C-alpha positions in Angstrom: 133.9 123.1 78.2 130.9 124.2 76.2 131.3 125.4 72.6 128.8 127.5 70.4 129.1 126.1 67.0 127.5 125.0 63.6 125.6 122.2 63.1 125.0 121.0 59.7 121.3 120.2 58.8 121.1 120.7 55.1 121.1 118.6 52.3 123.8 117.5 50.1 125.4 120.5 48.2 122.6 122.7 50.2 124.2 123.6 53.7 122.0 124.9 56.3 123.2 125.5 59.5 121.6 125.8 63.6 123.9 127.7 65.5 123.9 125.2 69.0 125.5 125.1 72.3 127.2 121.8 72.6 129.9 120.2 74.8 133.2 120.3 73.0 133.9 116.4 72.8 130.1 116.0 71.2 130.5 115.3 67.3 129.7 118.1 64.7 125.8 116.7 64.4 125.7 115.2 67.8 123.5 116.4 70.8 122.9 119.8 71.5 122.2 121.7 75.0 120.7 124.3 73.2 119.9 125.9 69.9 120.4 129.8 69.7 120.4 130.4 65.8 120.4 129.7 62.1 122.5 130.4 59.4 122.0 129.9 55.5 124.8 130.5 53.5 123.3 129.9 50.0 121.1 132.7 50.2 122.3 136.3 49.0 122.9 137.8 51.2 123.5 135.1 53.6 120.6 134.8 56.5 121.7 134.8 60.1 119.6 135.0 62.8 120.3 134.7 66.6 118.4 134.6 69.8 120.7 137.3 71.0 119.5 136.9 74.6 120.5 133.2 74.9 123.5 133.8 73.1 124.7 136.5 75.6 123.9 134.2 78.5 125.8 131.4 77.2 128.7 133.6 76.5 128.6 135.1 79.8 128.4 131.6 81.5 131.7 130.6 79.7 130.8 129.1 76.3 133.3 129.5 73.7 132.6 130.2 70.4 134.2 128.8 67.3 135.8 131.0 64.9 133.0 130.9 62.1 130.5 131.7 64.7 132.7 134.5 66.3 132.7 136.0 62.6 128.8 135.5 62.5 128.5 137.2 65.6 130.5 140.2 64.7 128.6 140.5 61.5 125.2 141.2 63.2 126.6 143.1 66.2 125.9 140.6 69.0 129.8 140.3 69.6 130.1 143.9 70.3 127.7 144.0 72.8 129.1 140.9 74.7 132.5 142.7 74.6 130.7 146.2 75.6 129.3 144.5 78.8 132.0 142.3 79.8 134.5 144.9 81.1 131.7 146.6 83.3 130.9 142.9 85.0 134.8 142.4 85.1 135.2 145.5 87.2 132.0 144.8 89.2 133.6 141.7 90.4 136.9 143.0 91.0 135.5 145.7 93.6 
């Protein structure tokens, strides 16, 4: 199962994260399939960047975001785009 989660790359006491798609068995900072965003919690306000097209692609193919990544997706509005697209795809396949 694929997960969309954070990979820490920052220094000690200065966290900086990449948002990555990776198999759920891999360690936090192990190999990843694709880098789809960045998150810097140190700045005020926190910097959050996503490649929306790729995130939506992975969500539609079944990748599950962690709770933290899902919260970040809601903040940026990507999660709402995914939710808006999901029912129309589900009804199209049901017909």
